[in-house]
C-alpha positions in Angstrom: 123.4 -132.3 -224.6 126.9 -133.6 -225.0 128.3 -136.7 -223.3 130.4 -134.4 -221.2 127.4 -132.4 -219.9 126.5 -132.6 -216.3 122.9 -133.4 -215.3 121.3 -131.2 -212.6 120.3 -133.9 -210.2 118.8 -131.6 -207.6 115.1 -131.6 -206.7 113.0 -129.3 -204.5 110.6 -130.8 -201.9 108.6 -128.0 -200.4 111.1 -125.7 -198.8 114.0 -128.3 -198.9 116.5 -128.7 -201.7 118.0 -132.2 -202.1 121.2 -132.9 -204.1 119.3 -135.7 -205.9 115.9 -137.4 -205.6 117.0 -140.7 -204.0 116.7 -141.4 -200.2 116.0 -144.3 -197.9 112.6 -145.3 -196.8 112.0 -145.1 -193.0 112.9 -148.3 -191.2 115.3 -149.6 -193.8 118.3 -147.3 -193.1 120.6 -147.0 -190.1 124.0 -145.8 -189.1 125.9 -149.0 -189.8 125.3 -148.7 -193.5 128.0 -146.1 -193.7 130.4 -149.1 -193.9 129.1 -150.0 -197.4 127.5 -146.8 -198.6 128.8 -143.2 -199.0 126.2 -141.3 -197.0 127.3 -138.0 -198.6 125.8 -139.0 -201.9 122.2 -139.5 -200.8 119.5 -136.9 -201.4 118.4 -137.1 -197.8 118.6 -139.3 -194.7 115.3 -140.6 -193.3 115.5 -142.1 -189.8 113.7 -145.1 -188.4 110.4 -144.1 -187.0 110.8 -142.5 -183.6 108.1 -142.7 -180.8 108.1 -140.9 -177.5 108.0 -144.2 -175.6 110.4 -147.1 -175.7 109.1 -149.9 -177.9 110.3 -153.4 -178.3 108.3 -154.1 -181.5 106.1 -157.1 -182.4 106.6 -160.7 -181.4 108.9 -163.0 -183.5 108.9 -164.0 -186.3 108.8 -160.5 -187.9 109.7 -161.1 -191.5 108.8 -163.6 -194.2 109.8 -163.7 -197.9 107.4 -164.3 -200.7 108.0 -164.2 -204.5 109.1 -160.7 -205.4 108.2 -159.4 -202.0 108.8 -159.2 -198.3 106.2 -159.2 -195.5 107.3 -157.5 -192.3 105.6 -156.9 -189.0 108.5 -155.2 -187.2 106.2 -153.1 -185.0 108.2 -149.8 -184.9 110.7 -150.7 -182.2 112.1 -147.4 -180.8 114.7 -146.3 -178.3 112.7 -143.1 -177.7 113.3 -139.4 -177.9 116.2 -139.2 -175.5 118.2 -141.7 -177.4 117.5 -139.9 -180.7 118.6 -136.5 -179.2 121.7 -137.9 -177.4 122.9 -140.5 -180.0 121.3 -140.3 -183.4 121.2 -136.6 -184.0 125.0 -136.1 -183.2 125.9 -139.0 -185.5 124.4 -137.2 -188.5 125.5 -133.7 -187.5 128.8 -133.8 -189.6 126.9 -134.5 -192.8 125.4 -131.8 -195.1 122.8 -134.2 -196.3 119.3 -133.1 -194.9 118.1 -135.3 -192.0 114.4 -136.2 -192.2 113.0 -137.5 -188.9 110.2 -140.0 -189.1 107.8 -139.9 -186.1 104.8 -141.9 -184.9 102.2 -141.4 -182.1 98.9 -142.9 -181.2 97.0 -139.6 -181.1 96.9 -136.4 -183.1 98.0 -134.4 -180.0 100.9 -136.9 -179.5 102.1 -136.3 -183.1 102.0 -132.6 -182.5 103.9 -132.8 -179.2 106.6 -135.1 -180.7 107.0 -132.9 -183.8 107.5 -129.9 -181.5 110.1 -131.7 -179.4 112.1 -132.9 -182.3 112.1 -129.6 -184.3 115.8 -129.2 -183.4 118.9 -127.8 -185.0 120.2 -130.5 -187.4 116.7 -131.7 -188.3 115.7 -130.6 -191.8 112.2 -132.0 -192.0 109.6 -134.1 -190.2 108.1 -137.2 -191.8 104.8 -138.1 -190.1 104.1 -141.8 -190.3 100.3 -141.5 -190.1 99.9 -145.0 -191.3 100.0 -146.2 -187.7 96.9 -147.0 -185.5 95.0 -144.0 -184.2 93.5 -144.8 -180.8 91.0 -142.0 -181.2 89.5 -143.8 -184.2 89.2 -147.3 -182.8 92.7 -148.3 -184.0 92.2 -147.3 -187.6 95.3 -145.6 -189.2 95.0 -141.9 -189.4 95.7 -142.1 -193.2 92.7 -144.3 -193.7 90.3 -141.4 -193.6 90.6 -137.8 -194.9 89.1 -136.3 -191.7 91.6 -138.0 -189.4 94.5 -137.1 -191.8 93.4 -133.5 -191.8 93.2 -133.4 -188.0 96.6 -134.9 -187.3 98.3 -132.8 -190.1 96.9 -129.6 -188.6 98.3 -130.6 -185.2 101.6 -131.2 -186.8 101.6 -128.0 -188.8 100.8 -125.9 -185.7 103.6 -127.7 -183.8 106.5 -127.2 -186.2 107.8 -124.7 -188.7 110.0 -127.4 -190.4 109.0 -128.9 -193.7 106.3 -131.5 -193.1 106.1 -134.7 -195.1 103.1 -136.9 -194.5 103.4 -140.6 -195.2 100.2 -142.2 -196.5 98.9 -145.8 -196.5 97.7 -147.7 -199.5 95.3 -149.5 -197.2 92.5 -147.0 -198.0 89.9 -146.7 -200.6 90.7 -143.2 -201.8 94.3 -142.1 -201.4 93.9 -138.9 -203.5 91.2 -137.7 -201.1 93.5 -138.4 -198.2 96.4 -136.6 -200.0 94.1 -133.6 -200.5 93.3 -133.5 -196.8 97.0 -133.5 -195.9 97.7 -130.7 -198.4 94.7 -128.6 -197.1 96.0 -129.0 -193.5 99.5 -127.7 -194.3 101.7 -130.6 -195.4 104.6 -129.7 -197.6 104.8 -133.1 -199.3 103.2 -136.6 -199.1 105.1 -139.9 -199.2 103.2 -142.5 -201.2 103.1 -145.0 -199.7 103.7 -147.3 -196.8 103.4 -151.1 -197.1 100.3 -153.0 -198.1 98.6 -155.0 -195.3 99.1 -158.7 -196.1 99.5 -162.2 -194.6 101.2 -165.5 -195.2 100.5 -169.0 -193.7 103.0 -171.8 -193.1 101.8 -174.9 -194.9 103.7 -177.2 -192.5 102.3 -175.9 -189.3 99.1 -174.2 -190.7 100.1 -171.2 -188.5 100.6 -167.6 -189.7 104.2 -167.0 -190.7 104.3 -163.8 -188.7 104.0 -163.5 -184.9 101.7 -160.5 -185.5 99.6 -162.6 -188.0 99.6 -159.7 -190.5 102.3 -157.5 -191.8 103.3 -155.0 -194.5 104.0 -156.1 -198.1 107.0 -154.4 -199.8 109.4 -155.1 -202.6 109.1 -155.3 -206.4 105.7 -156.9 -206.3 104.0 -153.8 -204.9 105.5 -151.3 -207.5 102.6 -151.3 -210.0 100.1 -150.7 -207.3 102.0 -147.9 -205.6 102.9 -146.4 -209.0 99.2 -146.0 -209.7 98.7 -144.4 -206.3 101.5 -141.9 -207.1 100.0 -141.1 -210.5 96.6 -140.4 -209.0 97.9 -138.4 -206.0 100.2 -136.3 -208.1 97.2 -135.3 -210.2 95.1 -134.5 -207.2 97.4 -132.2 -205.3 99.9 -129.4 -205.9 102.5 -130.3 -203.3 105.3 -132.7 -204.1 104.7 -136.5 -204.0 107.6 -138.8 -202.9 107.2 -142.2 -204.3 108.0 -145.3 -202.2 107.3 -148.9 -203.0 109.3 -151.6 -204.8 112.1 -149.4 -206.2 115.0 -151.6 -207.0 116.8 -149.9 -209.9 117.0 -146.6 -211.8 114.2 -147.7 -214.2 111.9 -148.0 -211.3 112.8 -144.5 -210.1 112.3 -143.0 -213.5 108.8 -144.6 -213.7 107.8 -143.1 -210.4 109.0 -139.7 -211.5 107.2 -139.9 -214.8 104.1 -140.8 -212.9 104.4 -137.6 -210.9 106.9 -138.2 -208.0 109.4 -135.5 -207.3 111.7 -137.9 -205.4 111.8 -141.5 -204.4 112.5 -143.6 -201.3 114.3 -147.0 -201.5 113.5 -149.6 -198.9 113.5 -153.4 -199.4 116.2 -153.2 -202.2 118.7 -152.0 -199.6 118.3 -155.3 -197.7 119.2 -157.2 -200.9 121.9 -154.8 -202.1 123.2 -152.4 -199.5 124.5 -150.0 -202.2 121.2 -150.0 -204.1 120.6 -146.3 -203.5 124.0 -145.1 -204.9 123.6 -147.4 -207.8 120.2 -145.9 -208.6 121.7 -142.4 -208.3 124.5 -143.2 -210.8 122.2 -145.0 -213.3 119.5 -142.2 -213.0 122.1 -139.7 -214.1 123.2 -141.9 -217.0 119.6 -142.3 -218.1 119.2 -138.5 -218.2 122.4 -138.1 -220.1 121.4 -140.7 -222.7 118.0 -139.1 -223.1 119.5 -135.5 -223.2 117.5 -134.5 -220.1 119.3 -131.6 -218.5 117.5 -131.7 -215.1 116.3 -134.8 -213.4 113.4 -132.8 -212.0 112.1 -132.5 -215.6 111.1 -136.2 -215.4 108.4 -135.4 -212.8 105.0 -135.8 -214.4 106.4 -136.6 -217.8 104.3 -139.6 -218.5 102.6 -139.3 -221.9 98.8 -139.9 -221.8 97.2 -139.9 -225.2 93.6 -139.0 -225.8 91.3 -142.0 -225.7 89.4 -142.5 -229.0 86.6 -144.6 -227.5 84.3 -143.3 -224.8 84.6 -146.7 -223.0 88.3 -146.0 -222.6 88.0 -142.5 -221.2 89.1 -143.7 -217.7 92.6 -144.1 -219.2 92.8 -140.4 -219.4 91.4 -139.0 -216.2 90.9 -135.3 -216.0 90.7 -134.9 -212.2 
């Protein structure tokens, strides 16, 4: 491929075509970023998570930095459905970029009702944040268990004909099984993954650094862990995997795609560098040009796994 060639940056996520595989992670993107970022260049918009009720979020402090990472306990503050329909949806209407709406509810029925209510003109897909507490399962997140994941995904699938992305949690013992449950119940893609439950203590006061005591770990430090989850999930299911966790540059995005991701979401990096997503898009295209890769989608699943010579090393080349 010559230097003048153009890389096909488009990717297909279920029934949705994106101009490129880079988009924001829910909760890290808002309308004000249009002052520093060309929204028209993103693969998709992903909203802050919307709940039916108004939510103020968790008590302060909500964020603490740690080496190579950020711990947050924001608590899904939400202005509710009416604000989304009246204010947020009209704001994004002039853009051709697909709008993905992230939703959360405390019950499977609540998820279904919210998905139905928000399946509106101008909404391209629903992202179900099932990493939130499920009051029907003693507060455990839906995505902690395959059974709860299948139940809530079926409710969502029955409620909407829009493409359905299910966002999983790394705080489970077997994410591939959870991903299989989401696929079996009708999900069009899975997002791997939300933040890792964590904690920090202030050595001056001996008190937890966060008002909520525990929070979600994100940033570069989590990338090797989530990359492994993406690799395992991509081998377990046929629907697309969207990688999310510690992506700061195009090299990170390439790694995720080689591991099996069809697209990526960028979160914490945007707080550090507001133009991180467009930089990643530009550098991802340059990477493909230099490697003579005509379609960025060809990176997906391209990791090279050599056969293990020793039986004791067979786990390096899983067959399932």
